[in-house]
C-alpha positions in Angstrom: -22.6 -13.6 -13.1 -25.2 -10.8 -12.8 -24.0 -10.1 -9.2 -20.4 -9.9 -10.5 -21.4 -7.6 -13.3 -23.1 -5.3 -10.9 -20.2 -5.3 -8.5 -17.3 -5.1 -10.9 -17.7 -1.7 -12.5 -14.1 -1.0 -13.8 -10.8 -2.5 -14.7 -9.3 -1.7 -11.3 -11.9 -3.8 -9.5 -11.6 -6.6 -12.0 -7.8 -6.7 -11.4 -8.3 -6.7 -7.7 -10.4 -9.9 -7.9 -8.8 -11.9 -10.6 -6.7 -15.0 -9.7 -2.9 -14.8 -9.4 -0.8 -16.1 -12.3 1.8 -18.4 -11.0 5.0 -19.7 -12.7 5.1 -23.3 -13.7 7.9 -25.9 -13.8 8.5 -24.8 -17.4 9.5 -21.4 -16.0 11.8 -22.8 -13.3 12.0 -26.1 -11.5 11.3 -24.7 -8.0 8.0 -23.0 -9.1 5.8 -25.1 -6.7 8.0 -24.4 -3.7 8.0 -20.7 -4.7 4.2 -20.6 -4.8 3.9 -22.5 -1.5 6.2 -20.1 0.3 4.4 -17.0 -1.1 0.9 -18.3 -0.3 2.0 -19.2 3.2 3.6 -15.8 3.7 0.4 -14.1 2.4 -1.8 -16.1 4.7 0.4 -15.3 7.7 0.2 -11.6 6.9 -3.5 -11.6 6.3 -4.1 -13.3 9.7 -1.8 -10.8 11.4 -3.4 -7.8 9.6 -6.9 -8.9 10.6 -5.8 -9.2 14.2 -4.4 -5.7 14.1 -7.6 -4.3 12.7 -9.6 -6.0 15.4 -7.3 -4.5 18.1 -7.6 -1.1 16.5 -11.4 -1.4 16.5 -11.4 -2.5 20.1 -8.9 0.1 21.3 -10.7 3.0 19.6 -14.3 1.7 20.2 -14.7 1.7 16.4 -16.6 -1.5 15.5 -17.2 -0.4 12.0 -13.5 -0.4 11.3 -13.2 -4.2 11.0 -16.1 -4.3 8.5 -14.2 -2.1 6.1 -11.8 -4.9 5.5 -14.3 -7.8 5.0 -13.2 -8.5 1.5 -9.9 -6.6 1.4 -9.5 -7.6 -2.2 -7.1 -4.7 -3.1 -4.6 -6.1 -0.6 -1.2 -6.7 -2.1 2.0 -8.6 -1.3 5.1 -7.3 -3.1 8.5 -8.9 -3.7 10.8 -5.9 -4.2 14.4 -5.8 -5.4 16.1 -2.4 -5.6 19.1 -2.0 -7.8 21.7 0.7 -7.2 20.9 3.7 -9.4 22.7 6.7 -10.5 21.2 10.1 -10.0 20.4 10.5 -13.7 18.3 7.3 -13.5 16.0 8.8 -10.9 15.3 12.1 -12.8 12.3 10.9 -14.8 10.6 8.3 -12.4 8.0 10.7 -11.0 6.1 13.5 -12.7 7.4 17.0 -11.9 4.1 17.8 -10.1 4.1 14.7 -7.9 5.9 16.4 -5.1 8.5 13.6 -4.8 12.2 14.2 -4.6 14.8 11.4 -5.1 17.5 13.2 -3.1 18.1 13.3 0.7 19.0 16.5 2.4 22.7 15.4 2.5 22.7 14.7 -1.3 22.4 10.9 -1.1 20.2 9.2 -3.7 16.9 7.7 -2.6 15.5 4.4 -3.8 12.0 5.5 -2.6 11.2 9.1 -1.9 9.7 10.4 1.3 6.1 9.4 1.5 3.2 8.2 3.7 1.4 4.9 2.9 -2.4 4.9 2.7 -3.6 2.1 5.0 -1.9 -0.7 7.0 1.5 -1.8 5.9 3.4 -4.9 7.2 7.0 -4.6 6.1 9.9 -7.1 6.2 13.3 -5.8 5.2 15.4 -8.8 6.3 19.0 -7.5 6.9 18.8 -4.7 4.4 19.4 -1.2 5.6 18.2 2.0 4.0 14.8 2.5 5.6 14.4 5.8 7.4 11.5 7.2 9.4 10.7 10.8 10.2 10.2 11.7 13.9 9.9 15.2 15.2 11.3 16.5 11.9 14.4 14.3 12.1 15.2 11.3 9.9 16.2 8.1 11.8 17.5 4.9 10.5 15.1 2.0 11.1 17.0 -1.2 12.2 16.7 -4.2 10.0 16.3 -7.3 12.1 16.1 -10.7 10.4 12.9 -12.5 11.3 11.0 -9.3 12.2 8.1 -7.5 10.7 7.1 -3.9 11.2 3.7 -2.3 11.0 3.0 1.2 9.7 -0.3 3.0 9.5 -1.0 5.4 6.7 -2.9 8.6 5.9 -6.3 7.0 5.5 -6.1 5.2 8.9 -5.1 8.4 10.6 -8.1 10.2 9.0 -10.5 7.4 9.9 -9.3 7.3 13.4 -9.6 11.0 13.9 -5.8 11.2 14.3 -5.6 8.6 17.1 -3.3 6.5 14.9 -0.6 8.7 13.4 0.7 8.1 9.9 4.5 7.4 9.5 6.5 9.3 6.9 9.3 7.2 5.7 11.8 6.8 2.8 14.6 4.5 1.6 18.2 5.5 1.1 19.9 4.0 -2.0 22.5 1.7 -0.3 24.2 1.3 -3.7 23.9 -2.5 -3.7 21.0 -4.9 -4.3 18.3 -4.4 -1.6 15.3 -6.7 -0.9 12.1 -6.1 1.0 8.5 -7.6 1.0 5.9 -5.0 1.8 2.3 -6.1 2.4 -0.4 -3.6 2.0 -3.7 -4.5 3.8 -6.4 -2.4 2.2 -10.2 -2.0 2.8 -12.7 -3.6 0.5 -13.2 -1.9 -2.8 -16.7 -0.7 -1.9 -15.8 0.2 1.7 -17.1 3.7 2.7 -14.3 5.9 3.7 -16.0 9.3 3.8 -16.7 9.3 7.5 -14.3 8.9 10.5 -15.0 7.1 13.7 -16.5 10.3 15.2 -18.7 10.8 12.2 -16.6 13.7 10.8 -16.2 14.0 7.1 -12.7 12.7 6.2 -10.3 14.6 3.9 -10.7 11.8 1.4 -14.5 11.9 1.8 -14.6 15.4 0.3 -14.1 13.7 -3.1 -14.6 10.0 -2.6 -17.2 7.9 -1.0 -15.5 4.5 -1.4 -12.0 3.1 -1.1 -11.6 1.6 -4.6 -11.9 4.7 -6.8 -9.7 6.7 -4.4 -7.0 3.9 -4.3 -6.9 4.0 -8.1 -5.8 7.7 -8.0 -3.2 6.9 -5.4 -1.7 4.0 -7.4 -1.4 6.0 -10.6 0.4 8.7 -8.7 2.7 6.4 -6.7 3.6 3.6 -9.2 4.7 5.4 -12.4 7.1 2.6 -13.3 4.3 0.0 -13.1 1.3 1.9 -14.4 0.4 4.2 -17.2 -2.5 6.6 -17.2 -5.2 4.1 -18.0 -3.8 0.9 -16.4 -6.4 0.9 -13.7 -9.0 3.0 -15.5 -12.3 2.8 -13.5 -15.4 3.3 -15.5 -17.7 6.2 -14.2 -15.0 7.1 -11.6 -16.8 10.3 -10.7 -20.1 8.4 -10.2 -18.4 5.8 -8.1 -16.7 8.5 -6.0 -20.0 10.0 -4.9 -22.7 7.4 -5.1 -23.6 4.2 -3.1 
């Protein structure tokens, strides 16, 4: 208990460590099968993500990279359903200073604006279209292949690898019908140090944050306005956590 109190210093970290709440038969009859499928899917993705980090570490001669993901307790597995939305429904999703636009250049509505993820993403889109990736300043449709899974590296991975692993900018076009996807975000441990890159250079994130957890809190509040309000993941002594061991 004393160890837990020392380690868990804010609501965000508590949430990252608390057990899942699963539906029961009272919620719907297939609840046990639902749980079994999700737990198995999570285990498969965790195994694959850890193998990916091992290969990255080996390829870049960056042994400390694997250690950043020892606990990986902020890792998340989403079940997402996107409904068709009118333009007016998108107008108040993001704050005006977020930098996000819910319109494509050709005027089409977006389900998810142009953005770059933070760490390692494993994404399954099944047969649902809409995903686009930016390459050499041009947007390209990403094929949706049933049974496949795609991997994307984010801004923090690019920073930590000294640019050896590029970050992929992507977005989702509103296909005007129900769209399903299951993104899996493999994140470093809450207390992993992210202020130095593989070469020892100070990272961009490291100019303000020492550890992953406090930085991730700021990212989630910016990127998940429909799920979180300003204090949902409030981290006590955030400034202190950002700059101390």
